[in-house]
C-alpha positions as CSV (number, residue, x, y, z in Angstrom):
1,M,9.3,4.4,-2.7
2,Q,8.2,5.6,0.5
3,V,8.0,9.1,1.0
4,T,10.1,9.3,4.1
5,K,11.5,12.7,6.4
6,D,14.8,12.2,5.1
7,K,15.5,14.2,2.1
8,A,17.2,12.3,-0.6
9,T,14.1,10.4,-0.6
10,F,12.1,13.9,-1.2
11,D,14.1,14.9,-3.9
12,R,14.0,11.6,-5.8
13,L,10.5,11.9,-5.7
14,S,10.8,15.5,-6.8
15,A,13.0,14.1,-9.6
16,S,10.4,11.3,-10.6
17,M,7.6,14.6,-10.9
18,A,7.3,16.4,-14.5
19,D,8.3,20.1,-14.2
20,D,4.6,20.5,-16.1
21,F,2.9,17.6,-13.4
22,Y,-0.4,18.5,-12.3
23,F,-2.2,16.5,-9.3
24,Y,-6.3,17.0,-10.1
25,D,-8.2,16.0,-6.6
26,H,-11.9,15.6,-7.7
27,T,-13.2,15.4,-4.3
28,A,-11.9,18.8,-3.9
29,G,-12.2,20.4,-6.5
30,T,-8.6,21.5,-7.0
31,I,-5.4,21.4,-9.5
32,D,-2.1,21.8,-8.3
33,A,1.4,21.7,-9.5
34,K,4.5,20.1,-8.8
35,Q,5.7,23.2,-6.3
36,E,2.3,23.0,-4.9
37,I,2.5,18.8,-3.8
38,L,5.4,19.1,-2.8
39,T,5.5,22.2,-0.6
40,A,1.9,20.5,1.1
41,M,4.0,17.0,1.3
42,K,6.6,18.5,3.0
43,S,4.2,20.6,5.4
44,R,2.3,17.2,6.2
45,L,5.9,15.5,6.9
46,E,7.1,17.5,9.1
47,S,3.9,18.7,11.7
48,K,3.1,16.6,14.6
49,E,-0.5,17.6,14.3
50,D,-1.4,15.7,11.5
51,V,0.4,11.5,11.6
52,A,-0.2,8.8,9.3
53,R,0.0,5.8,10.9
54,S,-0.8,3.3,8.6
55,F,-1.1,3.1,4.4
56,D,-3.3,0.2,2.9
57,F,-2.5,0.4,-0.2
58,K,-4.4,-1.7,-3.0
59,P,-2.7,-1.2,-6.9
60,S,-5.8,-2.5,-9.2
61,M,-4.4,-1.2,-12.3
62,I,-1.3,-0.7,-14.2
63,R,-0.7,-0.4,-18.1
64,I,1.7,0.3,-20.5
65,C,0.1,1.5,-23.9
66,G,3.8,3.0,-25.9
67,S,5.7,5.8,-23.9
68,T,2.6,7.1,-21.3
69,G,1.7,4.0,-18.1
70,I,-1.5,4.2,-16.1
71,A,-1.3,2.9,-12.8
72,K,-5.0,3.1,-10.7
73,Y,-5.1,1.7,-6.7
74,N,-7.2,2.4,-4.0
75,I,-5.0,3.2,-0.6
76,T,-6.7,3.5,2.5
77,V,-4.7,5.8,5.5
78,D,-5.5,6.4,8.7
79,R,-4.0,9.2,10.4
80,E,-4.5,11.3,12.9
81,L,-5.4,15.5,12.8
82,N,-4.7,17.4,16.0
83,G,-5.0,14.0,18.3
84,K,-8.6,13.1,16.3
85,A,-8.3,9.4,14.3
86,Y,-10.1,9.6,11.0
87,R,-9.7,7.0,7.8
88,K,-9.9,7.6,4.3
89,S,-9.8,5.9,1.3
90,R,-9.5,7.1,-1.9
91,V,-8.5,6.0,-5.8
92,I,-5.6,7.4,-7.0
93,V,-4.5,7.4,-10.8
94,D,-1.1,8.0,-11.8
95,V,-0.2,8.9,-15.5
96,F,3.3,8.3,-16.6
97,E,5.5,8.9,-20.1
98,K,8.8,8.4,-21.3
99,R,11.0,10.9,-21.9
100,N,14.9,10.5,-22.7
101,D,14.8,6.0,-21.3
102,R,13.3,7.6,-17.9
103,W,9.4,7.3,-16.5
104,I,8.7,10.4,-15.5
105,W,5.2,11.5,-13.3
106,I,3.1,13.4,-15.3
107,G,0.2,13.8,-13.2
108,A,-2.3,12.7,-10.9
109,E,-5.7,12.5,-10.2
110,S,-7.6,11.3,-7.1
111,E,-11.3,10.7,-5.7
112,D,-12.4,9.7,-2.4
113,I,-14.3,6.3,-2.5
114,G,-17.9,6.9,-2.7
115,D,-18.2,10.1,-4.4
116,R,-19.4,10.0,-8.1
117,V,-17.6,12.8,-10.7
118,S,-20.5,13.1,-13.0
119,E,-24.3,12.8,-13.1
120,E,-23.5,13.4,-16.8
121,V,-24.1,10.3,-18.6
122,L,-21.4,9.3,-21.2
123,C,-22.2,6.0,-22.2
124,N,-23.8,5.5,-25.8
125,G,-23.4,1.9,-25.5
126,T,-20.5,0.7,-27.4
127,I,-18.4,-0.2,-25.1
128,C,-20.4,0.3,-21.4
129,T,-23.7,-0.2,-20.3
130,P,-25.8,2.6,-21.5
131,N,-27.1,5.2,-18.9
132,Q,-23.8,4.9,-17.3
133,H,-23.0,7.8,-15.1
134,G,-19.3,9.2,-15.8
135,F,-17.8,7.3,-12.9
136,V,-18.2,5.6,-9.6
137,V,-16.0,4.7,-7.9
138,K,-18.1,1.8,-5.3
139,R,-17.3,1.3,-1.5
């Protein structure tokens, strides 16, 4: 689904999100609820100062585990904000749950590519390299 200024498309996006949807942005250190995300998206779509010129979307993993689905992808956006062009690359993980025979988007986490999420060593060596940091996205 492509999010556009079309109200029907925006309404379908909203309907695909769980009422208890959350979005965690590691880089900003924020957690937003469904309504906060929809309000921010609508504001960006209506903005003349913040314009997305192009998106490069690269899915890298989709997993279904029973009634849970996980999608990980990288996205690079070329934007123009207040007349100044910039490029931003992020890794995003979306989580879906099958409810009443319908896939519902229940949450998402996002991180600027190149940021380290944790300095804490989270691996004991059984399934990953010992002394590996919690999560590092390589550029």
